[in-house]
Residue, then its C-alpha position, 0 to 999 in steps of 0.5 A: x653505852x660508847x659507840x665509835x669505829x676506831x678499829x673498823x677498817x672502812x676503806x683502803x686507800x693510796x692517799x695518806x696514812x696516819x702513824x700514830x706511833x711514830x708520829x708520821x703522816x704519809x701523803x701519796x707515799x711521801x713524808x709530810x716534811x717533803x710534801x710541804x715543801x710543794x706549791x698547793x697546785x703541785x700537790x693537787x696534781x699528784x693528789x688527783x692523778x689516776x683519780x679522774x680520766x685526765x691527769x693534769x700537770x702541776x702547770x695545768x692545775x694552776x691555770x684550771x684552778x685560777x680560771x675556776x676561781x674567776x668562774x665561781x667568784x661570779x656566784x657570790x653576791x656581796x649584797x645578800x643580806x641573808x649571807x652577810x648574817x650567817x657565820x662564814x662557814x655556813x655561808x660558804x656551805x650556802x654558796x657552795x650549793x650553787x655549784x651543779x653536782x658532777x663527777x669530773x675534775x672540772x667540777x673538783x677544781x671548781x669546788x676547791x676554787x669556791x672554798x678559797x674565794x667564798x671564804x676570802x670574799x666574805x672576810x673581805x665583806x665583813x671587814x668593809x674592804x673593796x672586793x677584788x676579782x680573782x687574779x689569773x696570774x697568782x697562786x691559790x694561796x696568794x689569791x686568798x689572801x689578796x681577795x680577803x684584803x690581807x697581805x699577800x706578800x711572798x712570805x705570807x702566801x708561802x705561810x699560807x700555802x704550807x698550811x693548806x698542804x699541811x692539812x690537805x689529807x689526813x686519813x678517814x677522819x670524820x669529814x673525809x669518811x663523810x665525803x666517802x659515804x655520800x660519794x658512795x651513793x654516786x650523789x656527786x662531788x658538790x653533795x660530798x663536799x657540802x656533807x664534809x663541810x657540815x661535819x667539819x664545822x662540828x666543835x669536836x672535828x674542825x672547831x678547836x683552833x679558835x679556842x686555843x687563842x681563847x686559852x692564850x688570852x685567858x692565861x695573858x701572862x707567863x706568870x699565870x700559865x702554870x697555875x691556869x694549866x694545873x687548875x684547868x686539869x683539876x677540873x677535868x677540862x682539856x688543854x686546847x692544842x694537846x692531845x690527839x685521837x691518833x698520835x701517841x706522839x707529836x703531831x707532825x703537822x705541828x712542827x710543819x706549822x711551827x716552822x712556817x710561823x717562824x718564817x713570819x717572825x720579821x713580818x709586821x703583822x706577828x705579835x710577837x709577844x703573844x707568840x712568846x706567850x704561846x711558846x712559853x705555855x706550850x712548853x708548861x703545858x707538855x710538862x704539866x701533862x707528862x706530870x699529871x698524866x704519866x700514863x696518857x701520852x698527850x703532846x702538841x697537836x696541829x690545832x695549836x700551831x693553826x691558831x697561831x699561824x692563821x692569827x699571824x696571817x690576819x685571819x679572825x678566829x671565827x674564819x678558821x673552819x672555813x680556811x681548813x676547808x680550803x685546804x682539806x677540800x682537795x682530800x675530801x675530793x680525792x677520797x671521793x673519787x677513789x670511793x667512786x672508782x674503787x668502792x662500793x655503797x657504804x652501808x655498815x650494819x647496827x647492833x639493835x639493843x632496844x626492846x623486842x615486841x611481845x617479850x620475844x628474845x633475840x636469837 
């Protein structure tokens, strides 16, 4: 028995459109290749336009987000042993629950700040680095790297900014749908984000980028690539970083992140041997997939280059889901507000296929 909602229309939105046949992602009426050129804060101002009772400019959003980073930072307790023993994404979810539920833009900005700040602070704590207070004079991507204790020079912050923008919204995926369901009850934006983050951490949704690096590590050399890939497919297993539920052609986000990754080529943090191996694995995998699954289009997806980019920026693979959430939270919030403003309580029907009492039959 297979149950899904693939062909069901559950919402109308002006936020994003995923064209799987043509490999296009449209955000706010613009193609992804144009959106990724913008600063994260500028995309926020566009994303939230007309969704709250006040519209802020790019510069105003930048100031509000910086102030919010400093405010939520006070909610983090570095000596909390309970938090330090949890996976980062679970610790972030726990910390977010400290933020009062609300449906205004101030709550939304605070939640965006919170995921970035909490993730970065937890990374810093785990690596025994000095905990830095948020800086009001830099942008969100730069401050995430800075607080985490990573290289936050312009080339690195630009690459992370590209990542945050690239994954900011992507249609009605599982976590975004979850945010809309909770928002439809008018529970509040904090509740919507907590629910969405809980959906994201599931390995079928947000947990795949890490295993891309596991795959590369296991292959270990160009000579091993072809036999490893062929053996894995013969076992009926997936190749991490390839194929997508919606895209029938190459995922446009993969190209955006590959370009960001290439910009880091001269950076000392980049492991060029690993990247050269990854590029070889990608070419080989696409050829093997084309030969072995000719009737099923499987192409490079966002997870492949997400793993390589975040790894090159210095994040551990265990951090990836939380860093993804730092960008996607803006999309969750925009969808939540859209649902509150224009939608109803989401209450789909189910079809009962169980037994009936007293041998009655369904009519």
